[in-house]
N, C-alpha and C positions, 0 to 999 in steps of 0.2 A: 770965442768959447773953449771952456776948459774941455780936454779930452774926454774925461771921465763923464761930465755932463752930457757930451754928445753922444757918448756910447750908451748911456743910460737912456736918452730921449729915443735914441734909435731902436733900442731894445723894445720899447713900447710899441713900435710899430710892427707887429707880429700877432700870430694866432697862437693860442695855448691850449685850444680845445676844438674839436671838430666832431660834429655828430650829424647823422644823416636821418632825416625824416623817415620813420619806418613804414609809413604810408606811400612813401616815393620810392621805396626798394623794391622792385620787381623780383619775381623768381630769377634765381642766380645759379652759376655752377662755381665750381672750385677755382678755376682760373680768375674769373671776375672777382669773386670774393678776396682772393689773394692780391690781385691788383688794388682793390679798394683799400685793404688792410696796409699795404706797402706804401700806397699815395698818402694815406693819412699819417703813417709814421714818418714819412720823409717830410712831409710840410711840417709837421710838429718839431722835427729835428732841427730845421732851419729854414726860415721863411722871411718874407718882408710883405706886409699886409697894413695899408694905412687907409682909413676911412677919412677922406677929405671933410674939414670942418669939424671934426670930432677930435676931442683930445682925451679919449678914454681907454686907450690900449694899454696892455694887451688885449686881445679878443676872444672870445668864444664864438665859434661859427656853427650854424645849423643851416643845412642845405636841403631844400626840398622842391619837388616838382609839382606844378600845379597849372592846369590850363595852358599848357604850351609855354610856360614860363619858368624859369629858375629863380627860386626864391632864396635869398641870402639874408638870414635873421642873424644881425651881429650885435652881440652884447659885450660891453666891458667885462673884463674879467672880475673887477673889484665891485662898482656899482655905477650905475648910470642908467640911461635909457637905452633900449633897443633901437638899433638902426635897421631898417628893413630896405632892401634893393632887390628889384626884380629885373629879369633879362629876357626878353623873347628868345625862344629857342629856334625859331625858324631859321635864323642864318646859319645856326650850327647843324641843322638837321642833315643836310646832304654829307657833311664832313663826318659826322657821327655814324650815319648809316654805311658809308664807304670804309670808316675805321672798324666797324663791326664785322663787315665782309671779310676784310683783310687779316683781321685778328684770327677769324675762323680758320681761314686759309693757314695762317702762321702756326697755329695750335695742331693742325692735322699735319702740316710739313714736318713739324718737329718730330712727330711719330714716324714718319716713313720716308721723307725726303731726304736727299744728299744735302750736304752743307752748303754748297754753293747755292742751291733753291732757297733753302732756308734763310740765307744770308740776303738774297735778291728781295725776298718777301719781306723780310724785316726792315730793309731800306725803305720800302714803300709804307711800311706800317709807321715807322718813325717820321716819315715826311707828312702824312696826313695828320698824325699826332701834333706835330709842330704847327701846322697849319690851324688846326683847332684851337691849340693854346693862343696862338698869336690873335685869333678872331676873339677868344674869350677875353683875353686881356684888353682888347680894344673896347669889348662891349661893356666891361666893368668900369672903365673910365668915362667921366671924370671924378665919379664918385669913390671909386676904389681903386686904389694904386697897389699894384703887386710886381714882383720881380718875374723874370722869365721862368725859373725853376718853379716857383708857387703857381704861376699859371698853367705850367705843364701837369703839375699834379691836381690842380684843380679841375681841369680838363679831363683827366683820368676819372676823377670822382663823378663828373657830370656825365661820362660815358657809362660808368657803373650804375647810375640811376636809371639811365634809359635802356640798360640791358634787359631784354624780355625772356632771356633763357633760350 
């Protein structure tokens, strides 16, 4: 296969727009809003997102929470039918809860703790985030294939939808 053809096909397996369902976004604070904005920016800057059995990329994604499920509404960027995929959030709940608790500790530590304490909390925070992103990636398969970085940033967005302030 010609390299330019391979590159153009690969570029179709990506997200070009991400929106969050307004009804799903809970009360937030500046830290969570910043995390959400950075995650969306980073995903759009470079991602790998493929919907199995659909040749309609690049895609637009809307994320919503409803009845203990994460709903992914995926639309081709040009034309085509919407693909919907729902993931039960029960397997992610413990990780998200623990992640919120450690994030609160981290934000508090940044204001008052010595650098060694901040670093120790950050290592734990990153480990939980990694665990959550791997679990999310596994739950998306086999219908949706994402790379590791996209999975990490999507997990950040899932957490931001769960945040209750």
